[in-house]
C-alpha positions as CSV (number, residue, x, y, z in Angstrom):
1,X,-21.4,-2.7,-2.3
2,X,-18.5,-3.1,0.1
3,X,-15.5,-0.7,0.5
4,X,-12.3,-1.9,2.1
5,X,-9.4,0.3,3.2
6,X,-6.0,-1.0,4.3
7,X,-3.6,1.5,5.7
8,X,0.0,0.2,6.0
9,X,2.8,1.8,7.8
10,X,6.1,0.8,6.1
11,X,9.8,1.3,6.5
12,X,12.2,1.8,3.6
13,X,15.5,1.0,5.1
14,X,17.8,1.9,2.1
15,X,16.2,5.3,1.3
16,X,18.7,8.1,2.1
17,X,16.7,10.9,0.5
18,X,13.1,11.7,-0.4
19,X,14.0,11.1,-4.0
20,X,15.0,7.5,-3.3
21,X,11.9,7.0,-1.1
22,X,9.6,8.3,-3.9
23,X,11.3,6.1,-6.5
24,X,10.5,3.0,-4.4
25,X,7.0,4.2,-3.7
26,X,6.2,5.0,-7.3
27,X,7.3,1.5,-8.4
28,X,5.1,-0.1,-5.8
29,X,2.1,2.1,-6.4
30,X,2.3,1.7,-10.2
31,X,2.5,-2.1,-9.9
32,X,-0.4,-2.3,-7.5
33,X,-2.6,-0.2,-9.8
34,X,-1.7,-2.2,-12.9
35,X,-2.2,-5.6,-11.3
36,X,-5.2,-5.1,-9.0
37,X,-8.5,-3.1,-9.1
38,X,-7.5,-0.8,-6.3
39,X,-6.8,2.8,-5.5
40,X,-3.4,3.4,-3.9
41,X,-1.8,6.5,-2.3
42,X,0.8,7.6,0.2
43,X,-1.2,9.2,3.0
44,X,1.3,10.0,5.7
45,X,5.0,10.7,6.5
46,X,5.5,12.6,3.2
47,X,8.6,14.4,4.4
48,X,10.3,11.5,6.2
49,X,12.9,9.5,4.2
50,X,12.5,6.0,5.6
51,X,8.8,5.9,6.7
52,X,5.6,6.0,4.8
53,X,1.9,5.0,5.1
54,X,0.3,3.6,2.0
55,X,-3.5,3.4,1.8
56,X,-5.1,0.8,-0.5
57,X,-8.8,0.9,-1.2
58,X,-10.9,-1.6,-3.0
59,X,-14.6,-1.7,-3.8
60,X,-16.7,-4.7,-5.0
61,X,-20.1,-6.3,-4.6
62,X,-19.1,-8.6,-1.8
63,X,-16.9,-8.5,1.3
64,X,-15.2,-11.7,0.2
65,X,-14.1,-10.2,-3.2
66,X,-13.0,-6.9,-1.5
67,X,-11.0,-8.8,1.1
68,X,-9.3,-11.0,-1.5
69,X,-8.3,-7.9,-3.5
70,X,-6.8,-6.2,-0.4
71,X,-5.1,-9.4,0.7
72,X,-3.5,-9.8,-2.7
73,X,-2.4,-6.2,-2.8
74,X,-0.8,-6.5,0.7
75,X,1.0,-9.7,-0.4
76,X,2.4,-7.8,-3.4
77,X,3.7,-5.0,-1.1
78,X,5.4,-7.7,1.1
79,X,7.1,-9.1,-2.0
80,X,9.2,-6.0,-2.5
81,X,12.5,-6.5,-0.7
82,X,13.2,-2.8,-0.3
83,X,10.1,-2.1,1.9
84,X,8.9,-3.6,5.2
85,X,5.2,-3.5,6.2
86,X,5.0,-2.9,10.0
87,X,1.4,-2.0,11.0
88,X,-1.7,-2.6,8.9
89,X,-5.2,-1.4,9.8
90,X,-8.1,-2.6,7.7
91,X,-11.5,-0.8,7.8
92,X,-14.8,-1.7,6.2
93,X,-17.3,0.9,4.9
């Protein structure tokens, strides 16, 4: 069993309040959970309007499958025009 964790720092340029930021995050997190077999959560910068850190965790029997799931989830995050992924750290457990 392989556990992969990707922590992504992101910028939401058009968010002018926490409410706008959370609306963007909720849409992204919901889509990720629906499409992929991952767990997703905002893990840092809770009280900052335009910054966030999103953690995506995946578990599978092989590292290749876990890596594919994380890569696809990161590609989906990049597909949202309202958010920009800046720094991504991937850990294997």
